[in-house]
N, C-alpha and C positions, 0 to 999 in steps of 0.2 A: 982376829979380824972382825968377828961378830961383836966383840966388846967395843971396838972402835966405832962400829956403825951405831951401836946402841948409845954410846956416849955422845957421838955426833948428833944423833936424832934428838936426844934429850937437850943438848945444848941449843940446837936450832929451835926447839919448842920454847925453851926458856927465853931466848933472845926475841923470838917473835911475840911471845906474851908480853915481854917488857916493852917492845916497840908499840904494840897495839894498846897497852895500858897507859901510854903517855897521855897526859892531859894538856889541853890547850888553855892558855890563860892570858889575861891582860890586866894592867893597872891604869890604863889610859883610855878606857871606854868612854864614849860620848853619849850622854843622855840629855835630851832637850825636851822641855815641855812648853806648850803654847796654850795660853788661856785668854788670848786677846779677843776683844769684841770690836767690830767695825766702828769707826768714828771716835774711839777712845785710845788712850795711851797703850802701847804694847805691853802685854803681861806675858813675859817669857823668861825662862831661866835655862842655863846650860851648865852641865857638870862634865868636865873633861878628865875626871879622875876616878871613874867608876871601875871597880874590880870585877872580873868575871872569870869563871872557870867552866870548861866544857870537857866532859868525859866522852871521848869519841865512840867508845864501844857501846855505852848505854844510851847516849844522847842526853844524859842529865846535864843541866846547865844551872848555874847559880850566879847571880849578879848582886853586887852591893854598891850602893851610892851613899856617901855621907851627905846629909841635907845641907850642911854649911858649905859644901862644895859647889852649890849652884850659884852662878853669877848672873846678874841682871844689868841692864843698861843704866838703870837708876839705882843708886846706892840705897835710897830710902825704901824702895820696893823690896830690895834684898833683905833689909832689916825687918820690915813688916812680915815678909815671908817666913823668916826664921823665928821671930818672936811671937807673932800673932796667929799665923796659920798652921804651919807644920810643927811649931814648938820644938825646934831643933835641940834645945838643951834637954828636954824630956824624951824626945824621940829622935835620936841623932842619925838614924840611918833608914834607908829604904832597902828592902831585899826582894829578890825574885828567885824562887826555886821552882824549876820545872823540867820539862823534857822536850827535846826536839824529836817529833815523831818520824820514824823511818830514816833516821840519819845513817848514812853509809859514807864515811869519810873517803873511802877509796873511790867513790863515784863522783866526788865533788870536782868541779872544774873552775876555770876562771869565769865562766858564764854563770851568773847567779841564778839559782833555781829556788822556787818557793817550797818552804817547809812549814808545817804547823808546829807552833810552840805553845804548850799549855802548861800552866803552873800557877803558883800562888804569889801574889804581890802583897807585901806587907809594908804599910806606911802609916805613920801616926797611930801605931798600936793596933791597927785593924788589918785583916787579911782578906783579900778578894781574889777569886779565881779569874785568870786572864787567859785568853786564847788569841793568838796572833798568827798571821801568815807572814813569815819572815823570808827574806832573800838570803841565801847562803852560797858562798863561793870559796874556792881555795886556790891560792897561788903560792907555790913553794911550800914553806912550812907555816903559812898564815891562813887561817880561816876567818872570813869576814861575814858577820851576821848583821843585817840591817832590817829595820821594820818600824812599825808604829801601831799604836792602839789608843783607845780612848778610855778615860776614867772620869768619875764624877767625884768632886770633893766630898759630897754627902756620904758616899760609900766608905770613906775613911774618917768620918765624924769631924771633918774640917769645916768649920763654920765661916761663911763669908758674910761679913757685916752688911746690913741692908744699905748702908750709905755708899758702899762700893759694889754691891751685888750686880748692878747693871753694867759694870765695867769689867767683869770677870765672866768668862764663858761657863755655862753649866757643864759642858763636856770639855775636858782638857785632853789635848792631843799630846801623847808622849811618843817621842821617836828616839831611836838608839842606833848606834853604830859601834860594833865591837870587833876589833881586829885582834884575834887570839893567836898566839904562837906556842909551839911546844918546845 
């Protein structure tokens, strides 16, 4: 009888460890950036194919977006973005590796609560520390993370030609929505 209890306890620990070790992920995360200036044409792009993974036990999060996945209202703007600004052939992706501070998946509800996310954003061959206050909720087996933060092109050695510099914001608003499932 003792052996059965020991085996049962070990099995329960193994199952619970596997359950809690599950990762949440997506391949359809949405990342949008807005660099518009009033009175000029909209400068904004959206990528609906960002990949992300969240380790619920540690709070570690990683996001990857292919630069050529950003879509614009004007095709010529998309071409300039890829060829002249982010140089997508040379720097094909943007990544974020960070941590959600104080994440406890068991306490998440359908009401989004604020969490601080801190990590490294790598774009155009440069890495910058980013801190954001994201909203995180959970419904069923889906964790939703939304938020936004600002970056500057100069921090990533992205040069804006003087001829268009007044048409592009100095601070670019980056927003995201990640719906991760396990």
